[in-house]
C-alpha positions in Angstrom: 14.0 4.7 -13.3 12.2 3.7 -10.2 12.6 0.7 -7.8 9.4 -0.8 -9.3 10.6 -0.7 -12.9 14.1 -1.9 -12.0 12.7 -4.9 -10.0 10.3 -5.6 -12.9 13.0 -5.4 -15.6 15.9 -7.1 -13.8 14.3 -9.5 -11.2 10.7 -10.4 -11.9 10.6 -10.6 -15.7 13.8 -12.7 -16.0 12.7 -15.0 -13.2 9.2 -15.4 -14.6 10.6 -16.4 -18.0 13.1 -18.8 -16.3 10.4 -20.4 -14.2 7.5 -20.4 -16.7 7.7 -24.2 -17.2 6.5 -24.5 -13.5 3.3 -22.7 -14.4 1.6 -21.0 -11.4 4.3 -22.2 -9.0 7.0 -20.5 -11.1 5.0 -17.3 -11.2 4.5 -17.4 -7.4 8.2 -18.0 -6.9 9.1 -15.1 -9.2 6.7 -12.8 -7.3 7.9 -13.8 -3.9 11.6 -13.5 -4.8 11.0 -10.1 -6.3 9.2 -8.8 -3.2 11.9 -10.3 -0.9 14.4 -8.3 -2.9 12.3 -5.2 -2.5 12.2 -5.9 1.3 16.0 -6.4 1.3 16.4 -3.1 -0.6 14.5 -1.3 2.2 16.9 -2.7 4.8 19.1 -5.7 5.4 17.2 -6.8 8.5 14.6 -9.4 9.1 11.7 -7.0 9.5 12.3 -5.5 6.1 12.6 -8.9 4.5 9.4 -10.1 6.2 7.7 -6.9 5.0 8.7 -7.8 1.4 7.5 -11.3 1.8 4.1 -10.1 3.2 3.7 -7.9 0.1 4.4 -10.8 -2.2 1.8 -13.0 -0.3 -0.9 -10.5 -1.4 -0.4 -11.6 -5.0 -0.8 -15.4 -4.5 -4.6 -15.3 -4.5 -4.5 -13.4 -7.8 -2.2 -16.0 -9.3 -4.3 -18.9 -8.0 -7.5 -17.5 -9.3 -6.1 -16.4 -12.6 -6.7 -12.7 -11.9 -3.0 -11.6 -12.0 -3.3 -10.1 -15.5 -7.0 -9.2 -15.3 -7.9 -5.6 -14.7 -10.8 -6.2 -12.3 -11.8 -2.7 -11.4 -14.6 -1.8 -9.0 -17.8 -0.8 -10.7 -17.4 2.6 -12.3 -21.1 3.4 -11.8 -21.7 2.3 -8.3 -22.0 5.0 -5.7 -20.7 2.8 -3.0 -18.7 -0.5 -2.9 -20.7 -3.7 -2.5 -20.5 -5.3 0.9 -18.0 -7.9 -0.6 -15.8 -5.2 -2.0 -15.9 -3.2 1.2 -14.9 -6.3 3.2 -12.0 -7.0 0.7 -10.8 -3.3 1.0 -10.9 -3.5 4.8 -9.1 -6.8 4.7 -6.3 -5.4 2.6 -6.2 -2.3 4.8 -5.8 -4.3 8.0 -3.2 -6.6 6.3 -1.2 -3.5 5.2 -1.4 -1.9 8.7 0.1 -5.0 10.2 2.7 -5.3 7.4 3.8 -1.7 8.0 4.1 -2.4 11.7 6.6 -5.1 10.8 8.4 -2.7 8.4 8.8 0.0 11.1 9.8 -2.3 13.9 13.4 -2.8 14.9 12.9 -6.5 15.5 10.2 -9.1 14.9 9.7 -9.4 18.7 9.0 -5.6 18.9 6.5 -6.0 15.9 4.7 -8.8 17.7 4.6 -6.9 21.0 3.1 -3.9 19.2 0.5 -6.1 17.5 -0.5 -7.8 20.7 -0.7 -4.3 22.4 -3.3 -3.3 19.8 -5.7 -5.9 21.1 -5.7 -4.8 24.7 -9.0 -4.1 26.3 -8.4 -0.4 25.6 -9.1 -1.1 22.0 -12.8 -1.1 22.9 -12.7 2.0 25.0 -14.1 5.3 23.6 -11.7 7.0 21.3 -10.3 10.4 22.3 -11.8 13.1 20.2 -9.9 13.7 16.9 -9.4 17.2 15.6 -12.3 18.2 13.4 -9.9 19.4 10.6 -8.2 15.9 10.5 -11.6 14.2 10.2 -12.6 16.6 7.4 -9.3 16.0 5.5 -9.5 12.2 5.8 -13.1 12.3 4.6 -12.2 14.4 1.6 -9.4 12.1 0.7 -11.5 9.0 1.0 -14.3 10.5 -1.2 -11.8 11.7 -3.8 -10.1 8.3 -3.9 -13.4 6.5 -4.3 -14.8 8.7 -7.1 -11.4 8.7 -8.9 -10.7 5.0 -8.6 -10.8 4.3 -12.3 -8.8 7.4 -13.4 -5.2 7.7 -14.3 -4.6 10.1 -11.4 -6.7 11.4 -8.6 -7.3 14.9 -9.9 -8.8 13.9 -13.2 -12.6 14.4 -13.6 -14.7 13.4 -16.6 -14.8 16.2 -19.1 -12.6 18.4 -16.9 -8.9 18.5 -17.4 -7.0 20.2 -14.7 -3.9 21.9 -16.1 -0.7 20.1 -15.3 0.9 23.0 -13.3 -2.2 23.3 -11.1 -2.3 19.5 -10.6 1.4 19.4 -9.6 0.9 22.4 -7.3 -1.8 20.4 -5.5 0.5 17.4 -5.3 3.4 19.5 -3.9 1.1 21.1 -1.4 -0.1 17.7 -0.2 3.5 16.5 0.2 4.5 19.7 2.1 1.5 19.2 4.4 2.6 15.7 5.1 6.2 16.7 5.8 5.5 19.7 7.9 2.4 18.7 9.8 3.8 15.9 11.7 5.8 15.7 15.0 9.0 17.8 14.5 11.0 15.3 16.6 10.3 12.4 14.2 12.4 12.0 11.1 10.7 11.1 7.8 11.6 7.4 7.1 13.5 8.0 3.8 15.6 10.8 5.3 17.1 8.1 7.5 18.9 6.4 4.7 
């Protein structure tokens, strides 16, 4: 059982049934309460709860437009996203970056100071050169994610089935790379609990 399935089974579903007479408002309340509970699970501090609330806010446009239960995948045949889709993806990415700043901050004041610090004049100065290997890996991940966007998992290509042991070996290798390529002084977030 995962946190997601537990929250769906014991928080969201009962709440959505209980509040269904309220229509869209009841669905929005059920979603926000569920994500508040997820935030609280990550830590009983204001930043974690606000993080949960921010996650829930992402679902409100889907509820209001009737797209909450509609699988509205990106075009499976397009080589690149449309300008509208690209803007939407960037918007979600930026929103999530700021949400994760809140999640990682000790206090809301620290989160706001960090966000304000992002927009200093140095934002527009030339970037220091990134290691070529990092740029190559990020590019490979972005390309793989885009071309596998409609698949059950990222290492599944049409007509080609990668054996489960090989697929899991790649997944474990990626996890190990993440765990051991970072700063050795920094503790992985879930090891702190």
